[in-house]
C-alpha positions as CSV (number, residue, x, y, z in Angstrom):
1,M,-11.6,-1.3,-7.3
2,T,-12.0,2.5,-7.1
3,E,-9.1,4.5,-5.7
4,H,-10.9,7.5,-4.3
5,E,-12.3,6.3,-1.0
6,F,-9.6,4.4,0.7
7,D,-7.4,7.2,2.0
8,L,-9.8,8.3,4.7
9,S,-7.1,9.7,7.0
10,R,-3.7,8.8,8.3
11,R,-4.8,6.8,11.2
12,K,-2.1,4.5,12.5
13,V,-2.4,0.8,13.4
14,L,-2.8,-0.2,17.0
15,G,-4.6,-2.1,19.7
16,A,-3.3,-5.5,21.0
17,L,-4.5,-9.0,20.9
18,G,-2.7,-11.7,22.7
19,A,-1.8,-15.1,21.3
20,V,0.8,-17.7,21.6
21,G,2.1,-19.8,18.7
22,V,-0.5,-19.1,16.1
23,A,-2.9,-16.3,15.9
24,S,-5.7,-15.0,13.8
25,A,-7.5,-11.7,13.6
26,G,-10.6,-10.6,11.9
27,A,-10.6,-8.9,8.6
28,G,-14.0,-10.0,7.7
29,L,-17.4,-8.7,8.6
30,G,-18.0,-9.9,12.2
31,T,-15.5,-12.0,14.1
32,S,-14.4,-14.7,16.4
33,A,-10.9,-16.2,16.7
34,L,-9.2,-19.1,18.4
35,F,-5.6,-19.4,19.5
36,T,-3.2,-22.1,20.5
37,D,-1.3,-22.3,23.8
38,D,2.3,-23.1,24.2
39,E,3.1,-26.6,25.2
40,T,5.4,-27.4,28.1
41,F,6.9,-30.7,29.4
42,E,7.9,-29.4,32.8
43,N,8.0,-32.7,34.6
44,N,10.7,-33.9,32.2
45,Q,12.6,-30.6,32.5
46,L,11.9,-29.9,28.9
47,T,10.1,-26.6,28.1
48,A,9.1,-25.8,24.6
49,G,10.3,-22.5,23.2
50,S,7.7,-20.0,22.3
51,L,6.7,-18.0,19.2
52,D,4.4,-15.4,20.5
53,L,2.3,-13.7,17.8
54,K,0.4,-10.7,19.0
55,L,-2.0,-8.7,16.9
56,D,-3.4,-5.2,17.1
57,Y,-6.0,-3.6,14.9
58,K,-8.2,-0.7,14.2
59,S,-11.2,-0.9,11.9
60,T,-13.3,1.8,10.2
61,Y,-16.4,1.8,8.0
62,R,-17.8,4.3,5.6
63,G,-21.5,3.6,5.7
64,G,-23.1,7.1,5.2
65,P,-23.9,9.9,7.6
66,G,-26.3,9.7,10.5
67,R,-25.9,6.0,11.3
68,L,-24.0,6.0,14.5
69,D,-26.9,4.6,16.6
70,A,-27.5,1.9,14.1
71,I,-23.8,0.9,14.0
72,K,-23.7,0.8,17.8
73,A,-26.7,-1.5,17.7
74,M,-24.8,-3.9,15.4
75,G,-22.4,-4.7,18.3
76,Y,-20.1,-1.6,18.4
77,P,-21.1,0.2,21.6
78,D,-17.9,2.3,21.5
79,A,-18.2,3.3,17.8
80,E,-17.3,6.9,17.0
81,D,-18.5,9.2,14.2
82,L,-15.4,10.5,12.4
83,G,-17.4,12.7,10.1
84,D,-18.3,12.4,6.4
85,G,-20.1,9.2,7.0
86,V,-17.0,7.4,8.3
87,Y,-17.1,5.5,11.6
88,L,-14.5,4.1,13.9
89,L,-15.9,0.6,14.6
90,D,-13.5,-0.7,17.2
91,Q,-9.9,-0.9,18.3
92,A,-7.9,-2.6,21.0
93,P,-6.7,-1.3,23.4
94,S,-9.0,1.7,23.5
95,P,-7.9,5.2,24.1
96,A,-9.5,5.0,27.6
97,D,-7.0,2.3,28.5
98,M,-3.9,4.3,27.9
99,Q,-2.4,6.9,25.6
100,A,-4.0,7.7,22.2
101,W,-4.2,4.5,20.2
102,E,-2.6,5.9,17.1
103,D,0.5,6.9,19.0
104,L,1.4,3.4,20.1
105,V,2.1,1.0,17.3
106,T,5.0,2.9,15.6
107,G,6.4,4.2,18.8
108,E,8.7,2.6,21.3
109,E,7.0,3.5,24.6
110,F,4.5,0.6,24.7
111,Q,6.2,-2.9,24.5
112,F,3.7,-5.2,23.0
113,C,5.8,-8.3,23.7
114,S,6.2,-7.6,27.4
115,P,4.2,-9.4,30.0
116,E,2.9,-6.0,31.2
117,A,1.1,-5.6,27.9
118,D,-1.2,-8.6,28.6
119,E,-3.4,-6.3,30.8
120,F,-4.5,-4.6,27.6
121,L,-4.9,-7.6,25.3
122,V,-8.2,-9.2,24.4
123,N,-9.0,-12.7,23.2
124,G,-9.7,-13.2,19.5
125,D,-13.3,-13.9,20.0
126,G,-13.7,-10.4,21.5
127,I,-12.8,-8.6,18.3
128,P,-15.8,-7.4,16.3
129,V,-13.9,-6.2,13.2
130,F,-16.8,-6.1,10.8
131,T,-20.3,-7.3,11.7
132,L,-22.4,-5.1,9.6
133,E,-26.0,-4.9,8.3
134,D,-27.6,-2.7,5.7
135,V,-24.4,-2.5,3.6
136,K,-25.1,-0.6,0.4
137,P,-23.3,0.0,-2.9
138,G,-20.7,2.7,-2.3
139,D,-19.9,1.5,1.3
140,Y,-16.4,0.4,2.2
141,G,-14.5,-0.6,5.3
142,E,-10.9,-1.0,6.4
143,V,-8.9,-2.8,9.1
144,T,-5.2,-2.5,9.6
145,I,-3.6,-5.3,11.6
146,S,-0.3,-4.9,13.4
147,I,1.4,-8.2,13.9
148,H,4.1,-8.5,16.5
149,I,6.4,-11.5,16.4
150,C,7.9,-11.9,19.8
151,D,10.7,-14.2,20.9
152,N,11.9,-16.5,18.1
153,P,12.1,-15.5,14.4
154,G,9.3,-17.0,12.4
155,W,7.7,-17.6,9.1
156,L,4.3,-15.8,8.7
157,E,1.4,-16.9,6.5
158,M,-1.9,-15.2,5.8
159,V,-4.9,-17.5,5.6
160,G,-8.6,-17.2,5.3
161,G,-11.7,-18.5,3.5
162,L,-15.3,-17.8,2.5
163,R,-17.6,-19.4,5.0
164,S,-20.9,-18.5,3.4
165,N,-22.3,-16.6,0.4
166,A,-26.0,-16.7,0.7
167,E,-28.7,-15.4,-1.6
168,M,-31.2,-14.9,1.4
169,G,-34.2,-14.7,-1.0
170,M,-34.9,-12.5,-4.0
171,T,-36.5,-9.1,-3.8
172,E,-38.4,-7.8,-6.8
173,P,-35.7,-5.4,-7.8
174,E,-33.0,-8.1,-7.6
175,M,-35.1,-10.5,-9.7
176,G,-35.1,-7.9,-12.4
177,V,-31.3,-8.3,-12.8
178,D,-30.7,-11.9,-11.6
179,D,-32.9,-14.9,-11.1
180,L,-30.3,-17.7,-11.5
181,N,-29.4,-18.3,-7.9
182,A,-32.6,-17.6,-6.0
183,D,-32.2,-20.5,-3.6
184,E,-28.5,-20.8,-2.8
185,I,-25.6,-18.7,-4.0
186,G,-25.5,-14.9,-3.6
187,E,-23.6,-12.4,-5.6
188,L,-22.1,-10.4,-2.8
189,A,-18.7,-12.2,-2.6
190,D,-18.2,-11.8,-6.4
191,R,-19.3,-8.1,-6.4
192,M,-17.4,-7.0,-3.3
193,Q,-13.8,-5.8,-4.1
194,V,-10.9,-6.4,-1.7
195,R,-7.3,-5.2,-1.4
196,V,-4.7,-6.6,1.0
197,W,-1.2,-5.1,1.3
198,Y,2.0,-4.8,3.4
199,D,1.2,-1.5,5.2
200,E,4.8,-0.5,5.7
201,D,4.2,2.6,7.7
202,C,1.0,1.4,9.4
203,D,-1.0,4.4,8.3
204,N,-4.1,2.6,6.9
205,V,-3.3,4.0,3.4
206,Y,-2.2,1.9,0.5
207,E,0.9,3.6,-1.1
208,P,1.9,1.8,-4.2
209,T,4.8,4.2,-4.9
210,G,7.7,5.0,-2.7
211,T,7.5,8.8,-3.1
212,G,5.0,9.8,-0.5
213,E,1.6,9.1,0.9
214,Q,-0.5,9.8,-2.2
215,Q,-2.0,7.1,-4.3
216,E,-0.6,8.2,-7.7
217,L,2.8,9.0,-9.1
218,E,3.4,11.6,-11.8
219,V,7.0,11.7,-13.1
220,A,8.6,14.1,-15.6
221,L,11.6,12.8,-17.4
222,V,13.6,16.0,-18.2
223,S,16.4,15.2,-20.6
224,D,19.3,17.3,-21.9
225,V,19.5,17.0,-25.7
226,S,22.1,19.7,-26.3
227,G,24.8,19.2,-28.9
228,S,27.2,17.6,-26.5
229,M,24.7,14.8,-26.0
230,G,25.1,13.6,-29.5
231,G,26.2,10.0,-30.3
232,S,26.5,7.5,-27.5
233,P,25.3,9.7,-24.7
234,L,21.9,10.3,-26.3
235,S,21.6,6.6,-27.4
236,A,22.3,5.5,-23.8
237,L,19.8,8.0,-22.5
238,K,17.1,6.6,-24.7
239,T,17.7,3.1,-23.6
240,A,17.9,3.9,-19.9
241,A,14.9,6.2,-19.9
242,N,12.9,3.6,-21.7
243,G,13.8,1.1,-19.1
244,F,12.6,3.4,-16.4
245,V,9.2,3.9,-18.1
246,D,8.9,0.1,-18.4
247,N,8.8,-0.1,-14.6
248,L,5.7,2.1,-14.4
249,S,2.1,0.8,-14.1
250,S,-1.3,2.5,-14.0
251,P,-2.3,4.8,-12.4
252,D,1.2,6.3,-12.5
253,E,1.7,8.8,-15.3
254,A,4.9,9.9,-17.1
255,A,5.8,12.9,-19.3
256,A,8.8,13.4,-21.6
257,I,10.5,16.9,-21.6
258,S,13.6,17.7,-23.5
259,F,15.8,20.8,-23.3
260,S,18.7,22.4,-25.0
261,T,18.7,26.2,-25.6
262,T,15.0,26.0,-24.8
263,A,12.7,23.3,-23.5
264,T,9.7,21.5,-24.9
265,T,7.1,19.0,-23.6
266,D,7.4,16.2,-26.1
267,Q,4.7,14.0,-24.4
268,E,2.4,15.3,-21.7
269,L,1.6,13.2,-18.6
270,T,0.0,9.9,-19.6
271,T,-0.4,6.3,-18.8
272,N,0.3,5.5,-22.4
273,Y,3.8,4.5,-21.7
274,Q,4.6,3.6,-25.3
275,A,3.8,7.2,-26.3
276,V,6.3,8.4,-23.7
277,K,9.0,6.0,-25.0
278,N,8.2,7.1,-28.6
279,A,8.8,10.7,-27.6
280,I,12.1,9.9,-26.0
281,N,13.2,7.8,-28.9
282,S,12.6,10.7,-31.3
283,Y,15.2,12.9,-29.6
284,S,18.1,14.4,-31.6
285,A,21.0,16.4,-30.2
286,G,21.7,20.1,-30.9
287,G,21.9,23.6,-29.4
288,G,23.1,24.9,-26.0
289,T,22.2,23.9,-22.4
290,S,19.5,25.7,-20.4
291,I,18.8,23.6,-17.3
292,A,16.6,26.3,-16.0
293,A,14.3,26.0,-19.0
294,G,14.1,22.2,-18.6
295,I,13.2,22.5,-14.9
296,A,10.6,25.2,-15.6
297,E,9.0,23.1,-18.4
298,G,8.9,20.0,-16.3
299,A,7.5,21.7,-13.3
300,D,4.8,23.4,-15.4
301,E,3.7,20.0,-16.8
302,L,3.6,18.4,-13.4
303,L,1.7,21.2,-11.8
304,N,-0.5,22.6,-14.6
305,G,-0.5,20.0,-17.4
306,T,-3.7,18.7,-18.9
307,N,-3.5,15.4,-17.0
308,A,-1.8,16.7,-13.8
309,T,-3.6,15.6,-10.6
310,A,-3.7,17.6,-7.5
311,G,-2.4,15.6,-4.6
312,A,-0.4,13.1,-6.6
313,S,3.3,12.5,-5.9
314,K,5.3,14.7,-8.2
315,V,8.7,13.6,-9.3
316,M,11.2,15.2,-11.8
317,I,14.2,13.2,-13.1
318,L,16.6,15.7,-14.6
319,L,19.6,14.5,-16.7
320,S,22.4,16.8,-18.0
321,D,26.0,16.5,-19.1
322,G,26.9,20.2,-19.1
323,Q,27.1,23.4,-17.2
324,S,24.4,26.0,-17.3
325,N,23.4,29.3,-15.8
326,A,23.5,28.2,-12.1
327,S,21.5,31.0,-10.5
328,A,18.6,30.6,-13.0
329,A,18.6,26.8,-12.6
330,L,18.7,27.0,-8.8
331,S,15.9,29.5,-8.8
332,E,13.7,27.3,-10.9
333,A,14.6,24.3,-8.8
334,D,13.7,26.1,-5.6
335,D,10.3,27.1,-7.0
336,A,9.6,23.5,-8.1
337,K,10.6,22.0,-4.8
338,D,8.6,24.6,-2.9
339,A,5.6,23.4,-5.0
340,G,6.1,19.8,-3.7
341,I,8.1,18.4,-6.6
342,R,10.9,15.9,-5.7
343,I,13.8,16.4,-8.0
344,F,16.3,13.6,-8.8
345,T,19.3,14.6,-10.9
346,I,21.7,12.6,-13.0
347,A,25.1,14.2,-13.9
348,L,26.5,12.5,-17.0
349,G,30.2,13.0,-16.7
350,N,31.7,15.5,-14.3
351,A,30.9,18.8,-15.9
352,A,27.5,19.3,-14.1
353,T,28.1,17.4,-10.9
354,G,28.2,20.3,-8.5
355,L,25.2,22.2,-9.9
356,L,23.0,19.1,-10.2
357,E,23.8,18.2,-6.6
358,D,22.5,21.6,-5.5
359,I,19.4,21.2,-7.7
360,A,18.4,17.8,-6.3
361,T,15.9,17.7,-3.4
362,S,18.5,16.0,-1.2
363,P,22.1,14.7,-1.6
364,D,20.6,11.2,-1.8
365,D,18.6,12.3,-4.8
366,A,21.7,13.4,-6.8
367,F,23.2,10.6,-9.0
368,I,26.4,10.5,-11.1
369,A,26.8,8.5,-14.3
370,P,30.6,8.7,-15.1
371,N,30.0,7.2,-18.6
372,P,27.0,6.8,-20.9
373,A,27.1,3.1,-20.2
374,D,26.3,3.8,-16.5
375,L,22.9,5.4,-17.2
376,D,21.0,2.1,-17.2
377,T,22.2,1.4,-13.7
378,V,21.5,4.9,-12.5
379,Y,17.9,5.0,-13.9
380,A,17.3,1.6,-12.3
381,E,18.5,2.9,-8.9
382,I,16.1,5.8,-9.2
383,A,13.3,3.5,-10.2
384,Q,13.9,1.5,-7.0
385,V,13.7,4.6,-4.9
386,V,10.7,6.1,-6.6
387,L,8.7,2.9,-7.2
388,A,9.5,0.6,-4.3
389,G,6.2,1.3,-2.5
390,E,3.9,-0.9,-0.5
391,L,3.4,-4.3,-2.1
392,L,0.0,-5.9,-2.7
393,I,-0.6,-9.3,-1.0
394,A,-3.9,-9.9,-2.9
395,E,-6.5,-7.9,-4.8
396,G,-9.7,-8.6,-6.6
397,S,-13.2,-9.8,-5.7
398,L,-13.7,-11.0,-2.2
399,A,-14.4,-14.5,-3.6
400,D,-11.1,-14.6,-5.4
401,V,-9.1,-13.2,-2.5
402,M,-10.6,-15.7,-0.1
403,A,-9.9,-18.6,-2.5
404,L,-6.3,-17.4,-2.6
405,L,-6.1,-17.2,1.2
406,E,-7.6,-20.7,1.5
407,E,-4.4,-21.9,0.0
408,G,-2.4,-19.7,2.3
409,V,-0.3,-16.7,1.2
410,E,3.3,-16.8,2.5
411,L,4.4,-13.4,3.8
412,D,7.9,-12.1,3.3
413,G,9.8,-10.8,6.3
414,D,12.2,-8.7,4.1
415,R,10.8,-7.5,0.8
416,S,14.1,-5.8,-0.1
417,A,16.1,-9.1,-0.1
418,E,16.0,-11.8,-2.7
419,G,13.7,-14.7,-1.9
420,R,11.3,-15.1,1.0
421,Q,12.7,-14.2,4.4
422,P,11.5,-15.0,7.9
423,Y,10.5,-12.3,10.3
424,P,13.1,-11.5,13.0
425,G,12.0,-11.8,16.6
426,Q,10.8,-8.6,18.3
427,T,9.5,-7.3,15.0
428,T,6.2,-5.7,13.8
429,Q,4.5,-6.1,10.4
430,C,1.3,-4.2,9.5
431,V,-1.1,-5.6,7.0
432,G,-3.9,-3.5,5.5
433,F,-7.3,-5.0,4.4
434,E,-9.9,-3.0,2.6
435,W,-13.3,-3.9,1.1
436,E,-15.6,-2.0,-1.0
437,L,-19.0,-2.6,-2.5
438,P,-18.8,-0.7,-5.8
439,I,-21.6,1.9,-6.4
440,E,-22.3,0.4,-9.8
441,V,-23.5,-2.9,-8.3
442,G,-27.0,-1.5,-7.9
443,N,-29.8,-4.1,-7.1
444,D,-27.7,-7.1,-7.9
445,V,-26.9,-8.0,-4.3
446,Q,-30.1,-7.0,-2.4
447,T,-30.6,-9.1,0.8
448,D,-27.4,-11.3,0.0
449,S,-25.2,-12.0,3.0
450,L,-21.7,-13.5,3.4
451,S,-19.2,-14.5,6.1
452,F,-15.5,-15.0,5.7
453,D,-12.4,-15.5,7.8
454,V,-8.9,-13.9,7.8
455,G,-6.1,-15.0,10.0
456,F,-2.3,-15.5,10.3
457,N,-0.3,-18.6,11.0
458,A,3.2,-18.4,12.4
459,V,5.9,-21.0,12.9
460,Q,9.4,-20.5,14.2
461,S,12.0,-20.4,11.3
462,R,14.7,-22.5,13.1
463,H,14.6,-26.0,11.5
464,N,11.9,-24.8,9.2
465,E,13.9,-23.2,6.5
466,M,11.0,-22.2,4.2
467,G,8.2,-22.2,6.6
468,D,6.8,-25.5,5.4
469,S,5.4,-26.5,8.7
470,P,2.6,-24.1,9.6
471,G,2.2,-25.5,13.1
472,V,-1.3,-25.6,14.7
473,A,-3.8,-23.8,12.6
474,G,-5.1,-20.6,14.1
475,G,-8.8,-20.0,14.6
476,M,-10.5,-17.8,12.1
477,N,-12.8,-14.8,12.3
478,E,-16.4,-15.2,11.2
479,T,-18.1,-12.4,9.4
480,N,-21.7,-11.5,8.6
481,T,-22.6,-8.8,6.2
482,T,-26.0,-8.2,4.7
483,S,-27.0,-5.9,2.0
484,P,-30.7,-5.1,1.5
């Protein structure tokens, strides 16, 4: 899946969809949904408790400029042209109903779980998330669903399935690349790429790292190799820094910079993590301590290096065990921070503690390792801060993701805790869903069509310790997409 088209803007999740017990919302291409009702035994003075699951959504589609009228004709009378060939398909509630849609979901003014909110809610079969025709290679769409669990705490499961994947006949260009499935199975589900993730800040942007809103992390490991680092300090540094690098994954890049009297870039930014570790493992101790030189070298690599990417999240992790020219170091640090670099510092021992605290971007970004043996723990803590971004739920071809959702994917109410956790009552979880038909598909999918469903099941967590009882299955959203 390509990375370049999914961060259209920072639109937040909103809209509301009422449901009781179990709910489903569309993240397919065209939709309908069914919901259960709560069950009461009032004549016997027994009233079932409720688990009220409410969904909000906003969907967009990049289908090329000049298509607003065509998109409205597909069943989106309120579609808006957002520019650059991107369209707002639908949302609920609409801005005409109340304050701007994007200001609601992360705010506290609108209480989605209140009875008063029902006025603005719509039934599931009234949600046209994606019902699109004339989809072409290079098109993509996105829906972010905001799930509100009201009343009792509950387990949440994401479900779905592929309803159809039709060939719809063979055009002459398509027959030139595929004539195996002319009567039955199309290629669209296998060619279309999908990503589903926990959208922690409900901004419609997948953020795999914890350092900001960009899609890529670039980190410079700036290490003191002065004479005082000889022996166990340098050995512990190598082990701990290697451990940090092992936590990285593409497209994140790392660079190795060392400093003593002067500074050098030992490995420029790269996704070849073994090369970064090899550079770190080659360090030897000697010379004085110029923290300013290390910061300047690291900043230059992050901002101007051969592989530096404008707009990526820039992070510097600076370790030192000694004092240095404070004014020079602070001046270089200020320049780096002004350029958008987040600086974490590690003071090995007590000698550099005060200066490194001032160099760090914030007090929370300044760490102390009293002894070399503590470096492993400190680098691991920084890795948690830097890398604990939004987690994927599923990724791959639409066919593969739907096969996974057919089995049900258990969602975790607290990703920071060990093991799967239920969602507390009165809580919100945003889930992002993106699809893309890659540009390189070409004629392979002409006239093919597909439909698929995406939904959510919820069951109260009390007496269901691991969410084994999904309750009544929620209705699914049907989708239709055709590609000529």
